[in-house]
C-alpha positions in Angstrom: 0.2 0.1 0.0 1.5 3.4 -0.7 0.8 6.5 1.3 1.1 9.6 0.4 2.1 11.8 3.5 1.5 15.6 3.9 3.0 17.7 6.9 2.7 21.5 7.3 2.0 21.8 10.9 4.9 24.5 11.2 7.8 25.8 9.3 8.9 22.8 6.8 6.3 21.9 4.1 7.0 18.2 3.5 5.6 15.6 1.2 6.5 11.8 1.3 5.3 8.9 -0.3 5.8 5.4 2.2 4.7 2.0 0.8 3.6 -0.3 3.4 4.3 1.9 6.6 7.8 1.0 6.3 9.5 1.8 3.0 10.2 5.3 2.0 10.0 6.0 -1.7 10.5 9.8 -1.7 10.7 12.2 1.3 10.6 15.6 0.5 11.5 18.6 3.2 11.4 22.6 2.5 12.6 24.4 5.3 11.7 28.1 5.9 14.2 28.7 8.1 15.7 31.1 6.2 12.8 33.4 6.2 11.9 33.1 9.6 15.9 33.5 11.1 15.4 37.2 11.0 12.8 37.3 13.5 14.0 34.8 15.9 11.2 32.3 15.4 8.2 31.1 13.3 5.9 34.1 12.4 2.7 31.6 11.6 0.9 33.9 8.9 4.2 33.7 6.6 4.4 29.9 7.6 0.9 29.5 5.8 1.5 31.6 3.1 5.2 29.6 2.1 3.4 26.6 2.9 0.6 27.7 0.2 3.3 28.6 -2.2 5.1 25.2 -2.5 2.8 22.4 -2.2 1.6 21.6 -5.4 5.0 21.3 -6.5 6.3 19.2 -3.6 3.4 16.7 -4.5 4.0 16.4 -7.9 7.5 16.0 -7.1 7.2 13.5 -4.7 5.6 11.0 -7.0 7.9 11.8 -10.0 11.1 10.9 -8.0 9.8 7.2 -7.8 8.3 7.2 -11.0 4.4 6.6 -9.0 1.2 7.8 -11.1 -1.7 9.2 -9.1 -3.4 6.1 -10.0 -1.1 3.9 -7.9 -1.3 6.0 -4.7 -4.0 3.9 -2.2 -3.8 6.6 0.9 -3.3 10.0 1.4 -2.5 11.1 5.4 -2.1 14.2 6.5 -1.5 16.3 10.1 -4.5 18.4 11.3 -3.1 19.0 15.0 -1.4 20.0 16.8 0.6 22.9 15.0 -0.3 26.2 13.9 -3.4 26.7 12.1 -2.9 28.6 8.9 -0.1 25.7 8.2 -2.3 22.8 9.2 -5.3 24.2 6.7 -3.0 24.5 3.9 -1.7 20.4 4.1 -4.9 19.3 5.2 -7.2 21.0 2.4 -4.3 19.8 -0.2 -4.6 15.8 1.1 -8.4 15.9 1.1 -8.6 17.4 -2.8 -6.0 14.7 -3.2 -8.2 11.9 -1.8 -11.1 13.4 -3.8 -9.9 13.7 -7.1 -7.9 10.6 -7.0 -10.6 8.3 -4.9 -8.6 7.1 -2.4 -8.8 6.9 1.4 -7.9 10.2 3.5 -6.4 10.1 7.4 -5.9 12.7 9.9 -2.7 12.1 12.0 -1.7 13.5 15.5 1.7 15.0 14.2 3.3 13.9 17.8 1.9 10.5 16.7 3.8 10.8 13.5 6.9 11.3 15.3 6.7 8.5 17.1 6.5 6.3 13.8 9.8 8.5 12.2 11.4 5.2 14.3 9.6 2.5 12.3 10.1 3.8 9.2 14.5 3.8 10.5 14.5 0.7 12.2 12.4 -1.9 10.2 12.8 -4.5 13.4 10.8 -2.5 16.1 7.8 -3.0 17.5 5.6 -2.0 20.5 5.2 -2.0 23.5 7.6 0.5 23.8 7.9 4.1 25.6 8.9 7.0 23.5 10.2 10.4 24.2 8.9 12.9 21.8 10.9 16.3 22.8 11.3 19.1 20.2 10.6 23.1 19.5 6.8 22.9 20.1 6.5 19.0 22.2 7.6 17.4 25.0 5.9 14.5 25.7 6.5 10.9 27.3 4.5 8.0 25.7 3.5 4.6 26.6 2.6 2.8 23.2 1.0 -0.2 23.9 0.2 -1.3 20.2 0.0 0.5 17.0 -2.3 3.3 18.1 -3.0 2.5 21.6 -1.0 5.2 23.7 -1.0 6.2 27.7 0.8 9.8 28.3 2.7 9.3 31.0 4.1 13.0 31.4 4.9 16.3 29.1 5.4 19.7 30.0 3.9 21.8 32.2 5.7 25.0 30.4 8.1 25.7 27.9 9.0 22.6 25.1 12.6 21.8 25.4 13.4 22.7 22.0 11.9 26.1 23.0 14.3 26.5 25.6 16.7 25.6 23.5 15.7 28.2 21.4 15.6 30.9 23.7 19.2 30.3 25.5 20.3 30.4 22.4 18.9 33.6 21.7 20.3 35.5 24.9 23.3 33.7 23.9 23.9 35.5 20.8 23.7 32.3 18.8 21.4 31.8 15.8 18.0 30.1 15.4 17.1 27.1 15.6 18.9 27.2 18.8 19.7 23.3 19.2 22.2 22.5 16.5 24.1 25.8 17.7 23.9 24.8 21.4 25.1 20.8 20.7 28.1 22.4 18.9 29.1 24.8 21.3 28.5 22.7 24.2 31.2 20.4 22.8 34.0 22.9 23.5 32.3 24.4 27.3 32.5 22.3 30.5 29.4 22.2 31.9 30.5 23.1 35.5 27.7 25.4 36.4 24.7 24.3 38.6 21.8 26.5 36.9 18.6 25.4 38.9 19.2 23.7 42.6 15.6 22.1 43.0 13.8 20.0 40.6 10.0 20.7 41.7 8.6 17.5 39.8 11.0 15.2 41.0 9.5 12.1 41.0 6.5 12.6 38.5 6.7 12.3 34.7 6.1 16.1 34.1 8.8 18.4 32.9 9.5 21.6 33.5 12.1 23.7 31.3 11.1 27.2 31.9 12.9 27.7 35.4 16.3 26.6 33.5 15.8 29.2 30.8 15.1 31.7 32.9 18.3 31.0 35.7 20.4 31.0 32.0 18.7 34.6 31.4 19.1 36.2 34.6 22.7 34.9 34.9 23.6 36.2 31.5 22.1 39.5 32.2 23.7 39.8 35.4 27.2 39.3 34.8 26.6 42.0 31.4 25.3 44.4 34.0 28.5 44.2 36.1 30.9 44.2 32.7 32.4 40.8 33.2 32.7 38.2 30.4 30.1 35.9 29.9 30.8 31.7 29.5 29.1 30.9 26.9 30.4 27.1 26.3 29.9 26.6 29.6 26.5 27.7 29.7 25.9 26.1 26.9 27.1 22.7 28.5 25.7 23.0 31.8 22.3 23.9 30.3 22.4 20.9 27.8 23.4 18.8 30.7 20.7 19.5 32.8 17.9 19.4 29.9 19.3 15.7 29.1 19.6 14.7 32.8 15.9 15.9 33.7 14.8 14.2 30.1 16.7 11.1 31.1 15.4 10.6 35.2 11.7 10.7 33.7 12.1 8.1 30.9 14.1 5.7 32.4 12.3 5.6 35.4 9.3 5.1 32.9 10.7 2.5 31.6 11.4 0.7 34.3 7.7 1.1 35.3 5.9 -0.2 32.3 8.7 -3.4 32.2 9.5 -2.8 28.9 12.5 -3.2 27.0 12.2 -1.0 24.1 12.8 3.1 24.5 13.0 5.1 21.7 13.0 9.1 20.8 11.9 11.3 18.4 11.6 14.8 17.4 13.8 17.6 17.1 15.8 17.7 20.0 16.8 13.6 19.6 19.1 14.8 17.3 21.0 16.3 20.1 24.7 14.6 20.0 24.4 14.2 24.3 21.0 13.3 24.5 21.2 10.8 22.1 24.9 9.3 23.4 23.8 9.3 27.6 20.7 7.8 26.4 21.9 4.8 24.2 24.8 4.3 27.3 22.2 4.3 29.5 19.8 1.8 28.0 22.7 -0.7 27.1 23.5 -0.8 31.0 20.2 -1.5 31.7 19.5 -4.2 28.8 17.3 -1.8 27.4 16.7 -1.6 23.3 17.2 1.7 22.1 16.2 3.6 19.0 16.2 6.7 17.3 15.5 8.3 13.7 18.9 9.2 12.0 18.6 13.6 11.9 16.5 13.8 8.7 13.7 12.0 10.1 14.1 13.7 14.0 13.0 17.2 12.4 9.3 17.4 10.7 8.9 15.2 8.1 6.2 14.1 5.9 7.8 10.1 5.8 6.2 10.0 9.3 3.2 11.3 8.6 2.7 8.9 5.8 3.9 6.0 8.1 1.7 6.4 10.8 -1.4 6.9 8.4 -0.7 3.9 6.9 -1.2 2.2 10.5 -3.8 4.1 11.7 -6.0 3.4 8.6 -5.4 -0.4 9.3 -6.3 -0.2 12.7 -9.1 2.5 12.7 -10.3 2.9 9.3 -10.1 6.6 6.5 -11.1 10.0 8.5 -14.0 12.0 7.6 -13.5 14.9 4.9 -14.7 17.1 7.2 -12.1 16.5 9.9 -11.4 20.0 11.0 -7.7 21.2 12.0 -7.0 21.1 15.5 -4.1 23.3 16.6 -4.4 22.5 20.3 -5.3 18.4 19.5 -4.3 15.6 22.0 -2.8 12.2 21.5 -5.5 10.0 22.3 
């Protein structure tokens, strides 16, 4: 079964063609980072217009590359939430139009659920049950996946998502956008010797909070600059990154133990962070747990994960209604 996937929830316009939920036939991503960099973050109205400009060409190219004709596509899937309403509407409208024109079923996909399925594309041997940490600029959620399409939300951020905190810290340190890659590279040259937050208020839970550590960095930088002292940028980056990874790992490995699973996966843009991957991999090996992470190209928003998720969702629950609305604050069910 060939599924065409469309992802437009934020600032990447993406279209992919996936076979049987596992094999990528094409996976196109057009990033808008350069258009948003001067604003220090994503401008929703601009993002929606950019999606609209290129979505038709990307659909045509996603079919052209593997030499697939429209009549050979069996299913169309698109993100319908959560995300920015303007972008969601562009992708969702295109998917519904293709469903009607090609007379094939349409499936709406939860963006967070899609991120989980990036691992199923990268690792054909992967099967549930598993615990997955989805961690990105907009989401930080710890999920137990009992089987395909069955999820339990164990914990989530109560304020900033981890990736959002990376972006804000990078901005105050004078780095670029998006902040994650800049901090990751800079942290490798610094020493994680600064204690930014003394107390973890959510210790013992599966929830996360990154507002405190972000604010601690901001306050320290402002304090040093007011005194005319040098800001240890590399050490701050290393210390911030270490504390974020430590908090994530604490919740994740307690959840793995509580759920008695032997499989751990990570997904989302922050899953590309080198320290997170190395720490999680080493700790999982120490505990005798299989650890899975997608390659970096599948960590960021992409349509391959949406097509893969759409395939498995269709097998379990059938087609979605063409009346399905965009849902910017969609929860994982």
